[in-house]
VOSEKOL-793506 format. One line per field, with one value per atom (N, C-alpha, C): residue in three letters; x, y, z; atom name. Coordinates in steps of 0.05 Angstrom, whole numbers, plus 5000, padded with zeros to 4 digits. Layout:
BEGIN
res (ALA,...);
xx (X,...);
yy (Y,...);
zz (Z,...);
atom (CA,...);
END
This chain:
BEGIN
res (MET,MET,MET,THR,THR,THR,VAL,VAL,VAL,TYR,TYR,TYR,ILE,ILE,ILE,GLY,GLY,GLY,ASN,ASN,ASN,LEU,LEU,LEU,SER,SER,SER,TYR,TYR,TYR,ASP,ASP,ASP,VAL,VAL,VAL,THR,THR,THR,GLU,GLU,GLU,ASP,ASP,ASP,ASP,ASP,ASP,LEU,LEU,LEU,ASN,ASN,ASN,SER,SER,SER,VAL,VAL,VAL,PHE,PHE,PHE,SER,SER,SER,GLU,GLU,GLU,TYR,TYR,TYR,GLY,GLY,GLY,SER,SER,SER,ILE,ILE,ILE,LYS,LYS,LYS,ARG,ARG,ARG,VAL,VAL,VAL,LYS,LYS,LYS,LEU,LEU,LEU,PRO,PRO,PRO,VAL,VAL,VAL,ASP,ASP,ASP,ARG,ARG,ARG,GLU,GLU,GLU,THR,THR,THR,GLY,GLY,GLY,LYS,LYS,LYS,ARG,ARG,ARG,ARG,ARG,ARG,GLY,GLY,GLY,PHE,PHE,PHE,GLY,GLY,GLY,PHE,PHE,PHE,VAL,VAL,VAL,GLU,GLU,GLU,MET,MET,MET,GLU,GLU,GLU,SER,SER,SER,PRO,PRO,PRO,ASP,ASP,ASP,HIS,HIS,HIS,GLU,GLU,GLU,THR,THR,THR,THR,THR,THR,ALA,ALA,ALA,ILE,ILE,ILE,GLU,GLU,GLU,GLU,GLU,GLU,LEU,LEU,LEU,ASP,ASP,ASP,GLY,GLY,GLY,ALA,ALA,ALA,GLU,GLU,GLU,TRP,TRP,TRP,MET,MET,MET,GLY,GLY,GLY,ARG,ARG,ARG,THR,THR,THR,LEU,LEU,LEU,ARG,ARG,ARG,VAL,VAL,VAL,ASN,ASN,ASN,LYS,LYS,LYS,ALA,ALA,ALA,LYS,LYS,LYS,PRO,PRO,PRO,ARG,ARG,ARG,THR,THR,THR,GLU,GLU,GLU,ARG,ARG,ARG,LYS,LYS,LYS,PRO,PRO,PRO,PHE,PHE,PHE,ASP,ASP,ASP,ARG,ARG,ARG,ARG,ARG,ARG);
xx (4830,4845,4861,4888,4905,4921,4922,4937,4962,4985,5009,5012,5018,5023,5051,5068,5096,5100,5123,5133,5114,5103,5086,5102,5090,5102,5102,5123,5125,5104,5090,5069,5041,5039,5013,5003,4978,4965,4946,4938,4919,4893,4885,4861,4863,4887,4892,4887,4900,4897,4868,4855,4827,4810,4815,4800,4804,4828,4833,4822,4828,4819,4789,4776,4747,4732,4744,4732,4729,4743,4743,4728,4719,4704,4708,4695,4695,4723,4731,4757,4754,4769,4769,4790,4814,4836,4857,4870,4893,4916,4940,4964,4987,5000,5024,5046,5063,5085,5104,5114,5134,5160,5182,5208,5209,5218,5218,5236,5259,5278,5270,5261,5256,5227,5208,5180,5169,5185,5177,5165,5146,5134,5155,5151,5171,5167,5147,5143,5126,5114,5095,5073,5051,5029,5013,4992,4974,4945,4928,4900,4885,4870,4854,4826,4818,4792,4774,4748,4727,4724,4729,4723,4747,4752,4773,4769,4744,4738,4746,4741,4749,4779,4792,4821,4833,4823,4833,4829,4806,4801,4820,4824,4842,4870,4879,4906,4909,4890,4891,4890,4874,4871,4894,4906,4925,4954,4960,4988,4999,5020,5033,5021,5000,4988,5006,5005,5020,5002,5013,4998,5017,5012,5028,5058,5062,5088,5103,5091,5104,5088,5103,5089,5085,5059,5053,5059,5066,5068,5047,5027,5005,5002,5002,4997,4987,4981,4972,4995,4988,5008,5015,5041,5051,5049,5045,5044,5070,5068,5091,5106,5133,5148,5163,5166,5181,5209,5220,5248,5263,5288,5305,5316,5319,5332,5360,5367,5393,5413,5435,5456,5477,5481,5499,5526,5538,5564,5586);
yy (5081,5058,5055,5052,5050,5024,5012,4986,4992,4981,4983,4958,4961,4938,4940,4921,4921,4899,4901,4883,4881,4905,4907,4908,4897,4899,4930,4937,4965,4973,4953,4957,4962,4958,4961,4990,4993,5020,5022,5047,5052,5037,5035,5021,4991,4980,4952,4946,4964,4961,4965,4984,4990,4965,4953,4929,4906,4901,4879,4884,4908,4914,4918,4927,4932,4905,4883,4857,4854,4869,4866,4888,4908,4930,4956,4977,5003,5017,5030,5043,5073,5087,5117,5127,5115,5126,5105,5107,5090,5108,5102,5118,5100,5106,5093,5113,5115,5135,5130,5153,5152,5166,5157,5169,5197,5216,5244,5249,5235,5239,5226,5200,5186,5186,5191,5190,5162,5142,5114,5106,5086,5075,5062,5062,5052,5024,5010,4982,4977,4998,4996,5016,5012,5030,5029,5045,5047,5048,5034,5034,5042,5063,5072,5061,5045,5032,5045,5042,5055,5042,5016,5002,4987,4987,4970,4940,4931,4904,4896,4914,4909,4909,4926,4928,4902,4892,4867,4844,4842,4820,4821,4845,4848,4840,4848,4841,4810,4798,4769,4754,4763,4748,4754,4777,4785,4783,4783,4781,4754,4755,4730,4720,4733,4724,4730,4714,4718,4735,4757,4775,4788,4785,4797,4789,4763,4752,4759,4771,4779,4768,4763,4756,4781,4787,4813,4812,4835,4839,4860,4852,4870,4872,4896,4900,4929,4934,4960,4981,5003,5023,5036,5042,5055,5086,5101,5130,5141,5160,5172,5188,5185,5200,5223,5244,5267,5260,5266,5261,5287,5284,5307,5315,5342,5351,5339,5333,5323,5345,5340,5359,5355,5373,5369,5382,5379,5390,5375);
zz (5172,5174,5149,5152,5128,5129,5105,5102,5085,5093,5077,5061,5035,5017,5007,5013,5004,4984,4970,4950,4926,4919,4895,4870,4849,4822,4815,4801,4792,4771,4761,4741,4753,4779,4793,4790,4786,4785,4809,4814,4836,4830,4805,4797,4804,4800,4806,4836,4853,4882,4891,4879,4885,4879,4856,4849,4869,4876,4894,4922,4933,4961,4963,4942,4943,4949,4944,4950,4980,4996,5025,5039,5024,5037,5022,5033,5020,5024,5003,5002,5001,5018,5017,4997,4998,4981,4977,4954,4946,4939,4949,4944,4936,4913,4905,4903,4924,4923,4899,4890,4868,4877,4865,4871,4861,4877,4870,4846,4843,4822,4796,4797,4773,4765,4784,4778,4776,4782,4781,4807,4806,4830,4847,4874,4892,4903,4892,4900,4925,4935,4958,4954,4970,4969,4995,4994,5017,5008,5023,5018,5044,5042,5066,5063,5083,5082,5102,5097,5113,5140,5143,5168,5178,5204,5216,5210,5209,5205,5175,5157,5129,5126,5140,5140,5151,5173,5185,5166,5154,5135,5111,5100,5077,5085,5108,5117,5120,5133,5137,5111,5092,5067,5047,5048,5027,5035,5061,5070,5061,5046,5036,5010,4999,4974,4951,4931,4906,4888,4877,4859,4840,4815,4794,4796,4803,4805,4830,4850,4875,4899,4921,4946,4962,4966,4979,5010,5020,5048,5055,5071,5077,5107,5117,5146,5151,5177,5184,5179,5168,5163,5189,5192,5216,5211,5232,5228,5217,5200,5188,5210,5211,5230,5216,5231,5219,5215,5191,5185,5189,5200,5204,5177,5174,5149,5145,5120,5113,5116,5131,5134,5113,5094,5072,5077,5099,5105,5091);
atom (N,CA,C,N,CA,C,N,CA,C,N,CA,C,N,CA,C,N,CA,C,N,CA,C,N,CA,C,N,CA,C,N,CA,C,N,CA,C,N,CA,C,N,CA,C,N,CA,C,N,CA,C,N,CA,C,N,CA,C,N,CA,C,N,CA,C,N,CA,C,N,CA,C,N,CA,C,N,CA,C,N,CA,C,N,CA,C,N,CA,C,N,CA,C,N,CA,C,N,CA,C,N,CA,C,N,CA,C,N,CA,C,N,CA,C,N,CA,C,N,CA,C,N,CA,C,N,CA,C,N,CA,C,N,CA,C,N,CA,C,N,CA,C,N,CA,C,N,CA,C,N,CA,C,N,CA,C,N,CA,C,N,CA,C,N,CA,C,N,CA,C,N,CA,C,N,CA,C,N,CA,C,N,CA,C,N,CA,C,N,CA,C,N,CA,C,N,CA,C,N,CA,C,N,CA,C,N,CA,C,N,CA,C,N,CA,C,N,CA,C,N,CA,C,N,CA,C,N,CA,C,N,CA,C,N,CA,C,N,CA,C,N,CA,C,N,CA,C,N,CA,C,N,CA,C,N,CA,C,N,CA,C,N,CA,C,N,CA,C,N,CA,C,N,CA,C,N,CA,C,N,CA,C,N,CA,C,N,CA,C,N,CA,C,N,CA,C,N,CA,C,N,CA,C,N,CA,C,N,CA,C);
END
């Protein structure tokens, strides 16, 4: 079960997310994507939780919450879709 967290502060670390989401249940993995070119965080992340119940509780409690000066958007992560290669003609 994976949760998407949007509108994150660029200062957030994986440890920060782990700390907040662990209040709602066991966590398998935390991921903060970075921009390929700049290496900077992109303002969103993913938390994979052990249980669907924990995931639901975290979403209900944290969606719209204020954290680190930002209003969080928290929901179920959508499956990643294959992107077509960029045609540079």
